[in-house]
N, C-alpha and C positions, 0 to 999 in steps of 0.2 A: 745247198748241199752239193758235195762233189758227185760227179758221175763217173762210173767206170764202165768202159766198153771192153768186153773180153770174151774169150772162148773158155769153156769149162775145162777142156783137157790141156790147154796150153801151159807149160811150166812157167813161162815168163808172166803170164796172167795170174797164175797161182801165187807167184812171188808177191805180187801187189796185194792180192786178196789176203794173204797171210800177214803181210806187213800192216795193212789197214786194221785187220783183226787184232793184232798185237797192240797197236797204238790206240785202239778204241775209236777209230774214225768211221763214222757212218757214211754211206754212199748209196747212190742209186745204181743198181746193178742192171746192166744192159748186155745180155748175152746175144751176140750177133751170129746169124747163120754164117757158116764159113764161106759161102758163095756171095755174101754181101760185100761187094767191092766199093760201092758208092759211099756208104757211111764213113769208113775210115779215110777215104780219099777226100771227102768233103771236110772232115775234121782236121786232118794233118797233112793231106797231100800224098799219103803213102798207105798202102794196104798192109798195115802192121798193127797188131794189138799186143799188149793192152794200150788203151788210150784213157788217160784221166783228164776230165774237164773240171777245172777247179771252181771255186766259188765265184770267181770273176768271169768265168766263161772261157778261160784260156785252156787250150787242149795241148797235151804233150804225150809223146811216145817214150819208149825205153824204160823198162821196168826199174832198173837201179836208179835212173834219174828221178823217176816218180817217187821212189822210196826216200831218196835223199831230200826231195822237196817237202814231203809230208812229215819227215822225222825231225821236227823242230827242236826236240830235247835230246837228240842223239841217242835215243834208246837202242837203236839198231847197231851202234858201235862200228860204224864204217871205218874209223881209224884203227880199230883192233884188227880188222881183216886185211888192211892195206898191204902188209908185208907178205901175206899168203894169197893174195888175190889171183896172181898169175897161176899159181899152183892149183888153186881151187877151180879156176876156169878151165884149165887143162883137164882136170879130172871130170868136170861136167861134160866137156866135149867128148871125152872117151866113153863115158857111160851113156850118153844120149843116144848113140847109134843102136846098141842092142835094146835099150828100153823102147825106143820108138819103133824099131822093127817088130818087136813082140806085141806092142800095145795098139799100134794104129789099126790093125784089122779088127780089134775089139772096140776101140773108141768109136768107130763109125756106127756102131749099133746101139750106142747109148742115146738117151732122149735128146741130147744136144743136136743130133743130126736128123734131118728129114731126107727124103729120097733125092732131092735136088742137091742139097749141100753135101750129102754123102758121096754122090757121084763126082761132084766138083773136087772134093777133098781127095778121094781115091785117085782120080786122074792126075791131079797135081803132084801128089806124093809118090805115085808110081813112077813118074819120070825120073826121080832120083833113086828110089829104093827098089824098083821093080814091082811087078804085079803083087797085090796083097795075098792072093792065093799061094804064090810061091814063097812069100815071107812066112806064111803059116806053116808051110812044109819044112822050112829051115829053122823052126823054133829051137830044136836041140842045139844047133850051132850057136844061136844067140844066147841061150841059157848058159852055155859053156863059157861064152865071153863074159857073162855077168859075174860068174863065181869069183874070179880073182879081184874084180872091181869092188865087190861087196867086202871081200877080205881087206882090201886096201882102205875102204871107207871105215870099216870097223876099227882098224888100227889107229885111225886119226881122231877117234871120238873119246874124249876124256873129261867129262861125259859129252862135251860139245866140241865142235870142230876146232875152235880156238882155245880149248882148254876148259877151264871152269866156268867161263862166261858165255851165256847165250848171245848170239849176234846174228846179223843179216846173213852170215855164211850158212847158218843152219837152215834159214828159210830158203836160201838158194839150193841147198842140197835136197831138202824135203820136196821142194817144188818139182825138181827134176826126176825124182824117183817115185813120187807118189802114184803116178800113173800105173805102176806095176801092180797095184792092188786090183786092177781090173783084169789082170791076166791070171786065169784060174790055175795054171800049172806052176806058178812061181810062189814060193813062200819066202818071205824075208827071214834072214837069220834072227833069232829072238832079240839079240842086242840091238839090231838096227830097227826092228819093228817097234821095240820099246822107245827107242830114240824118236822115231817118227810120230808115235802117239803122244809123246811129251810135247813135241813141236805143235801138233794138232791142238793139244789142250791149251798151250800158251797163246796160240794165235786164233783160237776159237774158229778153227777151220772146219768146214763141212763141204766136201767135194761136190755133192749134188744138191746143195741147199737151194739153188736157183729153180730146181724142178720139183722140190718137195713143199714149197710154200703154199 
């Protein structure tokens, strides 16, 4: 059986979990503490998750590479998104900043983190984004940044990102914005909420499954 080493909050890890759910692929779930550097270094030589170890014991990084590897019947339609990939990646880059700035101060209080991994995560991310207490104080600014991005996303859904067909693009979008459900002062526009719930249903995704078993 395949093994997946991942973080619960990580959008790139969520991509793979959703993809495996959609494809009906069973796997051993290994949620690593964020301060565990040795496990990923031992597996792939770099501290980066997700890591999938296949049935032959071969480990690999990079969420999209993993999805391409396991999508033997091309269910995810990578060819469909190819003309729109640069546009999609640009959108995800733009939306990632306000999403992470809003959610990181909340993610660290989920069951995924203990005191040591929480401190490690906060110290590491604060170097790039600033102290988490200041991020919380600037929440209105980040919410304001999100509004036009949600409008942009909504305009591209008909009902899926590439039109009438569900594809890996929808998994990429859902994985990047799903974390906003943890932020109590944000509500998705109904159209986008319904879109996310449809993706959840298709991919059999449960954000906290690893902790409710």
